[in-house]
C-alpha positions as CSV (number, residue, x, y, z in Angstrom):
1,M,45.7,-55.5,-6.0
2,R,47.9,-58.0,-7.7
3,G,49.5,-57.4,-11.1
4,N,49.1,-54.3,-13.4
5,Q,46.0,-52.4,-12.8
6,D,45.2,-51.4,-16.3
7,F,41.6,-50.2,-15.8
8,Q,39.4,-49.6,-18.8
9,G,37.0,-47.4,-16.8
10,A,37.4,-44.6,-19.4
11,M,35.2,-46.7,-21.8
12,F,32.3,-46.1,-19.4
13,S,33.1,-42.9,-17.5
14,Y,35.1,-39.8,-17.8
15,I,35.8,-39.6,-14.1
16,S,37.9,-42.4,-12.4
17,L,36.7,-43.8,-9.1
18,E,39.7,-42.4,-7.4
19,E,38.5,-38.9,-8.5
20,R,34.9,-39.6,-7.4
21,V,35.7,-41.0,-3.9
22,P,37.2,-38.4,-1.5
23,Q,40.6,-39.3,-0.1
24,S,39.2,-39.1,3.4
25,H,36.7,-41.7,2.7
26,L,37.0,-45.1,4.5
27,L,37.2,-46.9,1.2
28,C,40.5,-45.3,0.3
29,K,42.0,-46.2,3.7
30,L,40.7,-49.7,3.3
31,R,42.1,-50.0,-0.2
32,A,45.6,-49.0,0.9
33,V,45.5,-51.7,3.6
34,V,44.2,-54.4,1.4
35,D,46.8,-53.6,-1.3
36,A,49.5,-53.8,1.3
37,L,48.3,-57.0,2.5
38,L,48.1,-58.6,-1.0
39,V,51.7,-57.5,-1.7
40,T,52.7,-59.5,1.4
41,M,50.8,-62.5,0.3
42,S,52.0,-62.4,-3.3
43,N,54.6,-65.2,-2.7
44,E,51.9,-67.5,-1.1
45,F,49.6,-67.0,-4.1
46,E,52.4,-67.7,-6.5
47,A,53.3,-71.0,-4.6
48,V,49.6,-72.1,-4.6
49,G,49.4,-71.3,-8.4
50,L,52.6,-73.2,-9.1
51,G,51.3,-76.2,-7.2
52,L,48.0,-76.2,-9.1
53,A,49.9,-75.9,-12.3
54,Q,52.1,-78.9,-11.5
55,E,49.2,-80.9,-10.4
56,L,47.3,-80.2,-13.7
57,Q,50.5,-80.9,-15.7
58,A,50.8,-84.2,-14.0
59,Q,47.3,-85.1,-14.8
60,G,48.0,-84.3,-18.5
61,R,45.8,-81.2,-18.7
């Protein structure tokens, strides 16, 4: 997904989700597709965020 993926799953479990879900499982393939898609959309997300930030700044928030 976007940004750093600093998971804190170790607080709750000794086994990560990546270790629990077999590499052949559909979720692993789906995650790879979604991650690649989000990378291509990163600039669009940034533009929306900048637009919202400018709008809020103009409103004095």
